[in-house]
N, C-alpha and C positions, 0 to 999 in steps of 0.2 A: 504494500500500500504506500503510495506517495503522499507524504504529509509535509506541510509547511509549518515551521516553528516561528512564532511571533514572541517578542519580548515586550514586557510592559514598560511604559515610561514612568509609571507611578511607584514602582517598587522593584528593587534590584532582585535578580534571580527568580522572577515570576514569569513563566512562559505558558503559552497555550499552543497546543498542537492541533491542526485541523487538516482535513483532506485537501490536498492541493487543488483539486478540481472545484471544490465547494468554497474554499476560503473561510472567511469569518461569518458567513451567513447564518450558521446554526448556533453560534455562540450567543447566549442570552445578552440582551442589551444592558441589563443591570451589571453583568460581569464586565462587559466592555467599558462601561462608564467608570468602573473602579480601576480598570486596566490602564487608563490614560490613552496615549497615542501608541497603538501597537505597531511595532517595527519588525518586518520579516528579517530573520537572521539566517535561516537555512531551509533547504528542502532535502528531505531524506526519503529513501526507498526502504521502508521497514519490512522486515520479514519476521514471522513468529519465532520466538526464542532468542532473537537477537538482543544483546545487552547494550543499553545505552549508558551514559555516564551515571545517571541517578535513577533509572527506571528500566523495566523490561519492555521491549517493543510489543510483546503480546498484550500488556496492560494498556498501552497507548492505542494499539489497533482496536482492541475491544471497546474502549471508551469512545473513540472516534466513530466506530460503527454504531454504537448504541445511542450516544448523546449528541454526536456531531463534533465533539472536541475532547481534548484531554488537558487538564489544568495541572501544571507542575508548579508546586508551591516552593518558596525559598526554603533552604535548609534550616532546621531548628538549631539555634545556637544556645548553648548553655549546658 
């Protein structure tokens, strides 16, 4: 599955993954409002079982297919 990753302008290390063909259409407007100005940072061709830096590609694929997006929150510090 080809996904585009957008970073938030409102918060460091906050990202949303969406299907490349659909873009941000399925991301709820309330979430986008908190996201600030989304900036595309990369496009990936994900395959089930693939490991990304902080998440498994299978989780991303599942969320994008079910909800239309995957939200990657900043790491918890402390």
